[in-house]
ROMI-633045 format. One record per atom (N, C-alpha, C): x, y, z. Coordinates in steps of 0.2 Angstrom, whole numbers, padded with zeros to 4 digits, always signed. Atoms other than C-alpha are relative to their C-alpha. Last residue first. Layout:
// residues N
XYZ
...
This chain:
// residues 219
+0001+0000+0008
+0615+0500+0104
+0007-0001-0003
-0006-0001+0004
+0614+0496+0123
-0001-0001-0008
-0006+0005-0001
+0597+0496+0130
+0006+0002-0004
-0005-0004-0004
+0585+0512+0131
+0006-0005+0001
-0001-0007+0003
+0574+0506+0116
+0006+0003+0004
-0004+0001+0006
+0575+0487+0120
+0002+0007-0003
-0006+0003-0002
+0570+0490+0138
+0004-0001-0007
-0005-0005-0003
+0557+0502+0133
+0007-0003+0001
-0002-0005+0005
+0549+0489+0122
+0005+0005+0002
-0004+0004+0004
+0549+0476+0136
+0003+0005-0006
-0006+0000-0004
+0541+0489+0148
+0006-0003-0005
-0003-0006+0000
+0527+0492+0135
+0007+0001+0003
-0002-0001+0007
+0524+0474+0134
+0003+0006-0001
-0006+0004+0000
+0523+0473+0153
+0003+0000-0007
-0006-0003-0003
+0511+0487+0153
+0006-0003+0000
-0003-0006+0005
+0500+0479+0140
+0006+0004+0003
-0003+0003+0006
+0499+0463+0152
+0003+0006-0005
-0007+0002-0001
+0496+0473+0168
+0004-0003-0006
-0005-0006-0001
+0481+0483+0163
+0007-0002+0001
+0001-0005+0006
+0470+0469+0155
+0005+0006+0001
-0003+0003+0006
+0476+0456+0168
+0000+0005-0006
-0007+0001-0001
+0472+0466+0183
+0004-0002-0006
-0003-0007+0001
+0455+0470+0175
+0007+0001+0002
+0000-0002+0007
+0452+0452+0172
+0003+0007-0001
-0005+0003+0004
+0456+0447+0189
+0001+0002-0007
-0006-0003-0002
+0444+0460+0196
+0007-0003-0003
-0001-0007+0002
+0431+0454+0185
+0006+0003+0002
-0002+0001+0007
+0433+0436+0190
+0002+0006-0004
-0007+0001+0000
+0433+0441+0208
+0003-0002-0007
-0005-0006-0002
+0417+0450+0206
+0007-0002+0000
+0001-0006+0004
+0408+0436+0196
+0005+0005+0002
-0003+0002+0006
+0414+0420+0206
+0000+0007-0005
-0006-0003+0001
+0410+0428+0223
+0004-0001-0007
-0004+0003+0005
+0392+0425+0224
+0006+0003-0001
-0001+0007-0001
+0381+0428+0239
+0003-0004-0006
+0004+0004+0005
+0376+0445+0231
+0000-0008+0002
+0007-0003+0001
+0381+0456+0245
-0004-0004-0004
+0004+0001-0007
+0396+0445+0251
-0007+0003-0001
+0002+0007-0001
+0402+0444+0233
-0004-0001+0006
+0005+0002+0005
+0401+0463+0230
-0002-0007+0001
+0007-0003-0003
+0410+0466+0247
-0005-0002-0005
+0002+0004-0006
+0424+0454+0242
-0007+0002+0002
+0003+0007+0003
+0425+0461+0224
-0002-0004+0006
+0006-0001+0003
+0427+0479+0232
-0003-0007-0002
+0004-0001-0006
+0441+0473+0243
-0007+0001-0003
+0002+0006-0003
+0449+0465+0228
-0004+0001+0006
+0004+0004+0004
+0448+0481+0218
-0002-0006+0003
-0003+0000+0007
+0454+0493+0232
-0004-0005-0004
+0005+0003+0004
+0443+0495+0248
+0003+0001-0008
+0001-0004+0006
+0457+0500+0260
-0004-0005-0005
+0007-0003+0001
+0453+0492+0277
+0000+0004-0007
+0001-0005-0005
+0470+0487+0284
-0006+0005-0002
-0001+0002-0006
+0471+0470+0276
-0001+0006+0006
+0007+0002-0003
+0463+0476+0260
+0001-0002+0008
+0003-0006-0004
+0480+0485+0257
-0007-0002+0003
-0002+0001-0007
+0487+0468+0252
-0003+0005+0004
+0006+0003-0004
+0476+0470+0236
+0002-0002+0007
+0005-0004-0004
+0489+0483+0231
-0005-0004+0003
-0001+0000-0008
+0503+0471+0227
-0005+0004+0003
+0002+0006-0002
+0498+0469+0208
+0000-0002+0008
+0007+0001+0002
+0500+0487+0205
-0003-0006+0002
+0004-0004-0005
+0516+0487+0215
-0007+0000-0002
+0000+0005-0006
+0523+0473+0203
-0004+0004+0006
+0005+0005+0001
+0518+0484+0188
-0001-0005+0006
+0007-0003+0000
+0527+0499+0195
-0005-0005-0001
+0002-0001-0007
+0542+0488+0199
-0007+0003+0001
+0002+0007-0003
+0543+0482+0181
-0002+0001+0007
+0007+0002+0003
+0542+0500+0175
-0002-0007+0003
+0005-0004-0004
+0556+0505+0187
-0007-0002-0003
+0001+0004-0007
+0566+0490+0179
-0005+0004+0004
+0004+0007+0001
+0563+0497+0161
-0001-0003+0007
+0007+0000+0002
+0567+0515+0166
-0003-0007+0000
+0004+0003-0005
+0584+0512+0175
-0008-0001-0002
-0001+0007+0000
+0595+0515+0160
-0005-0004+0005
+0002+0003+0007
+0587+0532+0157
+0001-0008+0000
+0007+0000+0000
+0589+0536+0176
-0003-0003-0007
+0002+0005-0005
+0607+0532+0175
-0007-0001+0000
-0001+0007+0003
+0610+0542+0159
-0002-0006+0005
+0004+0001+0006
+0602+0558+0166
+0001-0007-0003
+0007+0002-0001
+0610+0555+0183
-0005-0001-0006
+0001+0007-0003
+0628+0554+0178
-0008-0002+0000
-0003+0005+0003
+0631+0569+0166
-0002-0007+0002
+0000+0000+0007
+0621+0584+0170
+0003-0006-0004
+0007-0002+0002
+0615+0582+0188
+0000+0000-0008
+0006+0005-0002
+0629+0571+0194
-0006+0003-0004
-0002+0007+0003
+0644+0580+0185
-0006-0004+0001
+0002+0000+0007
+0636+0597+0189
+0001-0006-0003
+0008+0000+0001
+0635+0593+0208
-0002+0000-0008
+0002+0007-0002
+0654+0588+0208
-0008+0000-0002
+0002+0001-0007
+0659+0604+0199
-0003-0007+0001
+0008-0002-0002
+0666+0602+0182
-0001-0001+0007
+0001-0004-0006
+0685+0603+0181
-0007+0002+0001
+0003-0007+0001
+0685+0598+0163
-0001+0004+0006
-0004-0003+0004
+0697+0583+0167
-0002+0007-0002
-0005-0002-0005
+0686+0578+0181
+0005+0004-0004
+0003-0005-0004
+0671+0577+0169
+0005+0003+0004
+0001-0006+0004
+0682+0567+0157
-0003+0006+0003
-0006-0003+0001
+0687+0555+0170
+0000+0006-0004
-0002-0003-0006
+0669+0552+0175
+0007+0004+0000
+0004-0006-0001
+0665+0549+0157
+0001+0004+0007
-0003-0005+0004
+0679+0537+0155
-0004+0007+0000
-0005-0003-0004
+0673+0526+0169
+0003+0006-0004
-0007+0001+0002
+0658+0522+0158
+0005+0004+0004
-0003-0006+0004
+0641+0524+0167
+0008-0001-0001
+0000+0002+0007
+0635+0506+0172
+0003+0006-0004
-0007+0004+0000
+0639+0510+0191
+0001-0002-0008
-0005-0005-0001
+0625+0524+0190
+0007-0004-0001
+0000-0004+0006
+0612+0512+0182
+0006+0005+0001
-0002+0003+0005
+0616+0499+0195
+0001+0004-0006
-0007+0001-0001
+0614+0511+0209
+0003-0004-0006
-0003-0006+0001
+0597+0517+0202
+0008-0001+0000
+0001-0001+0007
+0591+0499+0201
+0004+0006-0002
-0005+0004+0003
+0598+0496+0219
-0001+0000-0008
-0007-0003-0002
+0588+0511+0225
+0005-0004-0003
-0002-0005+0005
+0573+0505+0216
+0006+0003+0001
-0002+0004+0006
+0572+0489+0227
+0002+0005-0006
-0006+0005-0002
+0573+0498+0244
+0002-0003-0006
-0006-0004+0001
+0561+0511+0236
+0006-0003+0002
-0003+0001+0006
+0549+0497+0234
+0005+0005-0001
-0002+0007+0002
+0546+0495+0252
+0003+0000-0007
-0007+0001-0004
+0546+0514+0256
+0002-0007-0002
-0006-0004+0002
+0533+0517+0243
+0006-0001+0003
-0002+0003+0006
+0522+0502+0247
+0006+0005-0003
-0003+0007-0001
+0522+0507+0265
+0002-0003-0007
-0006+0000-0003
+0518+0525+0262
+0004-0006+0000
-0004-0004+0004
+0504+0522+0250
+0007+0001+0002
-0001+0004+0005
+0496+0509+0261
+0005+0003-0005
-0005+0005-0003
+0497+0520+0276
+0002-0004-0005
-0006-0003+0000
+0489+0534+0265
+0005-0005+0003
-0003-0001+0007
+0475+0523+0260
+0007+0003+0001
-0002+0006+0003
+0472+0517+0278
+0003+0001-0007
+0005+0004+0003
+0472+0535+0284
+0002-0007-0003
+0001-0002+0007
+0487+0541+0294
-0007-0004-0002
+0006+0004+0002
+0490+0542+0312
-0002+0002-0007
+0001-0001+0007
+0508+0547+0318
-0006-0004-0002
+0006-0005+0000
+0509+0548+0337
-0002+0002-0007
-0002-0007+0003
+0526+0540+0336
-0005+0005+0000
-0007-0001-0002
+0524+0524+0347
+0002+0007-0003
-0001+0001-0007
+0505+0522+0347
+0007+0002+0002
+0004-0004-0004
+0500+0529+0330
+0001+0000+0008
-0001-0007+0000
+0515+0522+0322
-0004+0004+0004
-0005-0002-0004
+0513+0504+0328
+0001+0008+0000
+0002+0001-0007
+0496+0499+0321
+0005+0003+0005
+0007-0001-0002
+0496+0505+0303
-0001+0000+0007
+0002-0007+0001
+0515+0506+0301
-0007+0002+0002
-0005-0003-0005
+0519+0489+0309
-0002+0008-0001
+0003+0000-0007
+0504+0481+0300
+0004+0004+0005
+0007-0003+0000
+0510+0487+0283
-0003+0000+0007
-0001-0007+0000
+0528+0482+0287
-0006+0004+0000
-0002-0002-0007
+0522+0465+0292
+0002+0007+0000
+0006+0000-0004
+0512+0463+0275
+0002+0002+0008
+0004-0006+0001
+0527+0469+0265
-0006+0000+0005
+0006+0000+0004
+0538+0455+0272
-0004+0007+0000
+0006+0001-0004
+0555+0459+0279
-0006+0000-0004
+0000+0006-0003
+0572+0457+0270
-0006-0001+0005
+0001+0006+0005
+0570+0471+0258
-0001-0007+0003
+0006-0001+0004
+0566+0484+0271
-0001-0006-0005
+0006+0002-0005
+0580+0478+0283
-0007+0000-0004
+0000+0007-0001
+0592+0478+0268
-0005-0002+0005
+0002+0003+0007
+0588+0496+0263
-0001-0008+0001
+0007-0001+0001
+0589+0502+0281
-0002-0003-0006
+0004+0004-0005
+0606+0494+0284
-0007+0001-0001
+0000+0007+0002
+0613+0501+0268
-0004-0004+0004
+0004+0001+0005
+0607+0518+0273
+0000-0007-0003
+0007+0000-0003
+0615+0517+0290
-0005-0001-0006
+0002+0007-0003
+0631+0511+0281
-0007+0000+0003
+0001+0005+0005
+0631+0526+0269
-0001-0007+0003
+0006-0001+0004
+0628+0538+0282
-0001-0005-0005
+0005+0002-0005
+0642+0531+0293
-0007+0001-0004
+0001+0008-0001
+0654+0531+0278
-0006-0002+0005
+0000+0001-0008
+0651+0549+0273
-0001-0007+0001
-0007+0000-0003
+0657+0551+0255
+0000-0001+0007
-0003-0006-0003
+0640+0547+0248
+0007-0001+0003
-0006-0001+0004
+0636+0532+0237
+0003+0006+0003
-0004+0006+0000
+0623+0525+0249
+0007+0001-0003
-0002+0001-0007
+0615+0542+0252
+0005-0006+0000
-0005-0006-0001
+0614+0545+0233
+0003+0000+0007
-0006+0002+0004
+0605+0528+0231
+0006+0005+0001
-0003+0006-0004
+0593+0531+0246
+0007-0001-0004
-0003-0003-0006
+0588+0548+0238
+0004-0005+0003
-0005-0004+0003
+0585+0539+0221
+0004+0003+0006
-0005+0005+0002
+0574+0526+0230
+0007+0004-0003
-0004+0002-0006
+0565+0540+0239
+0005-0005-0002
-0004-0006-0003
+0560+0548+0222
+0004-0002+0006
-0005-0002+0005
+0555+0532+0213
+0005+0006+0003
-0006+0005+0001
+0547+0524+0228
+0005+0002-0005
-0004+0000-0006
+0537+0540+0232
+0006-0005+0000
-0004-0006+0000
+0531+0541+0214
+0004+0001+0006
-0006+0000+0005
+0527+0523+0214
+0004+0006+0000
-0005+0004-0003
+0516+0524+0230
+0006-0001-0005
-0003-0004-0006
+0506+0539+0223
+0006-0004+0003
-0003-0006+0003
+0503+0530+0206
+0004+0004+0006
-0005+0002+0005
+0499+0513+0213
+0004+0006-0002
-0005+0003-0005
+0488+0519+0228
+0007-0002-0004
-0002-0005-0004
+0478+0530+0216
+0006-0002+0004
-0004-0004+0004
+0477+0516+0203
+0003+0006+0004
-0006+0004+0002
+0470+0504+0216
+0005+0004-0004
-0004+0000-0006
+0458+0517+0222
+0007-0004-0001
-0003-0007-0001
+0452+0520+0205
+0004+0000+0006
-0006-0001+0004
+0451+0501+0202
+0003+0007+0001
-0006+0003-0003
+0440+0499+0217
+0006+0001-0004
-0001-0004-0006
+0427+0511+0210
+0006-0002+0003
-0003-0006+0003
+0428+0502+0193
+0002+0005+0006
-0006+0002+0003
+0425+0485+0202
+0004+0007-0002
-0004+0000-0005
+0410+0493+0211
+0008-0002-0001
-0001-0007-0003
+0403+0498+0195
+0004+0000+0006
-0005-0004+0004
+0406+0480+0189
+0001+0007+0002
-0006+0000-0003
+0397+0471+0203
+0005+0005-0004
+0001-0003-0006
+0379+0474+0197
+0007+0001+0004
+0002-0007+0001
+0383+0469+0180
+0000+0005+0006
-0006-0003+0003
+0392+0453+0186
-0001+0008-0002
-0005-0002-0005
+0378+0449+0197
+0006+0003-0002
+0003-0005-0004
+0365+0451+0183
+0005+0002+0006
-0002-0006+0003
+0377+0441+0171
-0003+0006+0004
+0006-0004+0000
+0376+0426+0183
+0002+0007-0003
-0002-0007+0001
+0390+0413+0179
-0007+0004+0000
+0000-0003+0007
+0388+0396+0186
+0001+0007+0000
-0005+0004+0005
+0383+0390+0203
-0001+0004-0007
+0002-0002+0007
+0374+0400+0217
+0006-0003-0004
């Protein structure tokens, strides 16, 4: 079939919306895991226990230096055999995306913490504030605020990486586009709609992130 068929497009659109819901679910859950785990990894790397800090550093570097697709296959095919952990394809994708991006968000948090002026640390010590109070009331609120723009960029990147979950059977937007194309023997319409939906959601998000960057940046 050549050209654009509006009948095929209208038939494919509901499937695209169904796939978009799965894409959004994977992105939201994966990003929540990435943001929380990334902060935990950062605190472990900055801990006063050298062995713990080194092990965390090695884990982060391993995750950053291996492809996301390999990690996805490893979790999906190896975990049930080696660890007895069997998850649904969607949950496998969420965990893999979350851990993968946590390795990157941890560096973002670390940069935010290191950007805190040294004078604030010294002032907190001069006031004899407990260490946990310094972190919870002084350091982390500022570090997280500085990290928001970069975290937003990783959220957008994760959203665009969700099609990789198709390889383990998750029918997100691209998966639904493939099925719609096979059903109608025309791939132009469903893949065009999928690309358009990615663009419509990603571009405004990137504009919002840039505005956030100006808002939380140095003044």
